[in-house]
Every structure is written in C-alpha cells, then in structure tokens.
N, C-alpha and C positions, 0 to 999 in steps of 0.2 A: 271409359270409353277401352275397347276392345283395340289394342293395337294394329292385330292382324285383319280386321273385317271393318273397323269405323264405327261398330253399335256403339252407342250410348248404353251402357248397362248399370245398373245401382248394383252396387256391392251386396252380397252376400254375409248377412249376420246370423251368428247361434243367438238363438231364445231360449231361456230356462224354462221349462214345462215343470209348472208346480200342480201336483197332483195328490191323492190318497196316497200313494207309494213312495211321495219325494224324500222320505227317510230311510228307503233303500237303497235305491241307486240314484245318481246326479244324470237326469234328462236334458239333453237340448235339442232343438230342433234347428237345422241349417236352412235359413230362408231362403233357397234357390227359387223357390216360387215369386221371388219380391226382384230379382235381377230384371226382369222385363216384363210388363203386361203380358204379352203373348209367348213370346221366345222365352217363357221360364222356366225354372227347373232344370231337366235334363234337355230340354228340345234346342236350345241354342247351343247347348256344348255338344250336343250330337251333331249338330248343323254344321256350325263353325269350320271344321278343317276338311271336310267335305265340298264347302262352298270355295274356300281357298284354291283346294285341289281343282275342282272343276274351272275356276278362274283361269288358273295358270295351264292348263291344258284345253284351252281356248272355247270352252263349250258356254254357249249361250243358253240353254234350256235345261233345267233339272227335271227328272220324271221321278216321281215315287209312289207308293201304293197305301191304303189306307180305308176304313169303314166309314161309317156315317158319322160318328163322332170323334173322328180321330184327333188328337193333340197332335200329331205328328203333320198331318194334311194341313192345319192351320198354321203352324210354324213354317211349313215349306214356302206356304203361300207368303205368310208374310217376310219371310227372310227373302226369298227370291226378289220379291218388289223391292225391298229397301236395298237389295246388293246388287240388283241391275240381272238378275235372271229372269227369263220366262219359265213359269210352271206348270206342270200336268201332274194331275192327280189321278190314279187309277183307283177306283171306288168299289169295292165289292157289294155289288146289291143292285142289280139291274132296275129294280123297281123305283131306284133312289132318283131316275132321271126328271121325273116331273114332279121332285118334292124339294129342288135346290133352295127354293123360296123360302119353303118353312123350316129349313132344318138349321140352325145357328150353326153349326160348324162349316157346313158347304158354302151356306151365303155368305158367309166370312170370308172363306179360302177365293170364291169367285169374284167378290168385291176387290180382292187383294191382285185378281189377273191371270188365276188358275183357270187352267182349261181343264175339262174332267173327258176320263172314259169310262163308262158303267160296264160293270162287267157282271158275270152272274158268279154266284158263290162257286160252284165247279172249274169254272173258267179263273176265276182267281186263285185257286191253289195250286195253277202252272204260273204263278208269276215269276218264279225264278228258272222255268225251263227255256229254254235258248229259242225253240220255234217261236213260242209266245213272245219275247224280248224280239225277235226278228220282226214279226209281224207290228208291234209296235213301232220301230224305226222306221218299217215303211210306210206305217201311217203318217207319223210326229217328225218325220227326220233324225238328224243328230242328237244327243240327248246323254246327260250324265246322271246314271240310274241311282238313286238313293234307297237302300232296301226299305221293306216296311217297317215302320217303327224307327229307324234311321241307323240302326246297329250294322257296323264294319268296323275297319280299324281305325278310319278316320274320325268316325263317333267315339269311339274308346280312347281315343288320345285325346279327344275334347272333355270326355270326360274325366280324365286323371288328372284336370287341373280342377276339380271341386273341392277336396280338400287342400288345407294349407297348414305351414308351418306350426300355427298356432292349435291343429286339431289332434297334434300328436300325443296330446294329454288324455284323449280318451279311449279307454279300454275296447270298447265297442263301435263300429261304423253299421247302421242299419238302413238298407235301402228297399224300396218296392222293387219288383220287377216284372216286366213284360216280356222282351226280346232279351235281356240279360245285359246289352251293351253298356250299360250303366252301372252296374253292380261289377261288369269287369274290369272298366277305369278305376274303381273306387280300390277294388282288389290289388290291383297294378302299383297304385300309387300310397298302399296304408304299409303300415310300418310291421316290421315282425311280431310286436309286441300287440299288435292290436287284431282285433276278431270281426270280421267282415259278415255282416246278416243279412241275406236277401229274403224278402217275404215276396213268393210267387202269385201272381195275380190269377194264374192260368193251372188248369188241372194238366196232371202228366209229370213225368219225372224228365223229357226231353230237355229242359233248359240247363239241367246240370251238363251234359255234353256239349250244348253250344257254348256255354260259359268257359268250359275247359278249354276251346279250343284258342283263347285270348289271353289265357293265363297261366302261368308256371308256379303260383304261389299256394299253398294249402291252407291258409289261415282263413277259409271260408264258408261258410254252410248256407244252403239253401232249404228255407223252410216252405212247405206246401199245405198246413194246416189251415190258412186261414185266406182263402181264394173264396169262400162262401159260396160253392158252386162251381165256379168258374168264371172265365173272363168275361166282366161286367156283368155279372150276377151280383144281386144283390138281395137284403131281407131288411125286415123293419127294425130289427135289433141293431144291425148295421147302421141305417140311418139314423136311429137316434144315438148311437154312439158320436156319430161326426156331430150333429146337432149341438150334443151336451158338449164336446169337444170345442166346436167353437164360441158356443155359450161363455166355458170356463175359460179358456184360453186366447180367446180373438185371434185364434188361427183356424181358416178355412182350409179343410182336408177333401178331397175330391174319393167318389165311391169307388174309384175302377182301381186306384192304385193305394194311395196316402192313407185313405181312411181304413182299409184293408190293415195295412202294413202298422197303422197305431193301436189298433182293435188288437192285432195279435204281440205288440209290443208290452200293452198294459195287461193281457192275459199269462204272458210269461212272466213279468215283475210279480206277478198275484203268486205266480206258481212256485217263486224262487228261482228262474233260469239263471239269471243274472247274479252274480255274486255281490253280496252286501257293499254298498261303498264305490261300486263300479260307476264308471263315466262313460255315458251312454251317447252316441251323436247320433241322431236321426236327419235323414236327407229329405227334404221337402221336395220333390221332383215335379211339383206343379201340376199342369193337369186340371185348371178351376174351370177353363172354357167348355168343356163339357157338361156343367152341371146342369144349365138350362135344358140341354138336350134330356138329360138323364130325368131329370123333373118331370118332362112330357111324358115320358112311359111311365113313371111312379104315378101318375095321377090316372092315366088310364087303366093302372093295376090296381087302383085304388089304397095306395101307401102313401104315407106321409112323406112330403118332398123335403128336399134339402135345403134348410133356408140359410 
C-alpha cells in the first residue's frame, strides 16, 4: 500500500537472469512490472506525485498526451479513476476517432472514463505551445497537465523511489529510455560507485540534453545503438529475442522499451562491455499492455507475433 495515494501495490523484487553469459556478469531484473497490473513499471512512479500535487492544488481533472498504444494513456486513465480524477487524453492521429473500440489501449482508457481529443500529427507537435494549451482549457475547462510520457519534476521524484538500500551492491543500473524521466530519477538516487546506463528507444541525441536538465551527477551514459530503427520500430530478430527470453526466463518483455534494452544488454555482455564479475541490475519498466496492439500490426506486416 502506498501511503501517499492509498494504491495497493505489490513489492518489486529482483530476479536473477540465468543465461549463456552468467559466468561473466551477475544479472538481475527488478520486476517493477509486477507492482500493479496496469500502473506497472515506471507508470505509477511517474504519476504518483503528479496526482498528489494535482489533488493538493484542487484540480479535479488530469489532461495528458499520447499515441495509439500509449502505456501512459492507459495508466493515467486507470490512476484517475482509482484516485478520483476525471481524465482527458489528447491523442496523436485523427484517424483513431473511429477506431477506439478496436484499439486495446484506447478502449481500456475509455472504459476507465477517459475522454479523448484526437488531433492531427501536425497539431500534436504543438502540445507544449501556450496557444494550443489555452485552446484546450477553453474546450475542457481547468485541468492539471501531465506531459507526454509523464516526465516532469514530480515524475522524477517518483522514479527516485525505484532503487532501495539492497540495490547499492550493483555496479550498473540499466533502464530503457523514452522521455528520460525514469533514467533521471535513477541517476539522482544512484550511488557514486554505480554507473547508470540508459537504452534509448528513439533515434536522435536530443534525450541527452533533456535528461541533463534534471540531473547533476555524471555517472550515466545514454546508448542509442539498439533502437531498431526508431520508436515503436521492430524487426523479426527483436521479436525472436523477446520470445526466446520469455521461454527461457519466464519474463515477458515489451517490444518498444524493455525488449530492445535487454537485447542491447546481452549484446554488450557478449562484447565484454561490462567488467567480468560485475553486478548488473535491469529495471523492468512494464509497458506490457501494448503487446496486443503491436501483435495486430505484426500480423499485418507478416511478421511473427510476440508470444
């Protein structure tokens, strides 16, 4: 039970990964994906203090942004329903207006009471523009705005609670990166002796600057070698890796974030990137709700599905 919000959460445990390189590094996964069925991984961590702040300021509505299969949209809808907020999702893609019922993520969010505003991809790029935000307030009234992906100072504060005293023994902390908030929180709560390693799910170097705004430590690195073509891009090699990992470890990875990260970690271990005998902790940031939607796209493309 979280004392601040009253949410019933399961404890996050560290599970050892046994694989062909186990003699080289001691690899563990922190099962943040198991703390809650929907508010799993970093989703609850990011929303926690945003909800507490919104409540303290007297807001009754949360508004946020996301795409067709956004974990953040689903989590915000669930959190809002459970914590007594109305929720609004500004969704990228006008064509989705008539496809809510066939979209697993949007259908779930709507079942939690979330209202939608579908905008074009061009309009969506203005999500931080003051005039655009003013138009949203004119349409929906007063609301507490949570950025796309949930990353802000409150989100980072929540992510600083992921690591605990027992995790100080690890030499490396690894995390997938979307907007950078989770990695920033991990950096802030890491020890000087630890190296925090982020695996970007997006193309481009802009995340380096975004993360730097929220941290003062230098014990971190952002790796952009395993994005598989960019955000939400996958190929058969990645899918086979995710399915093999689940079969061998009994742990489900998602194709957007954790699958790419773990693929990268295994590759780096093989290359000898981590010193022999290193203790490596991998943060499972959840995101599993989007697999059903991804599988529909994979079938259309003639690719294997995620099992």
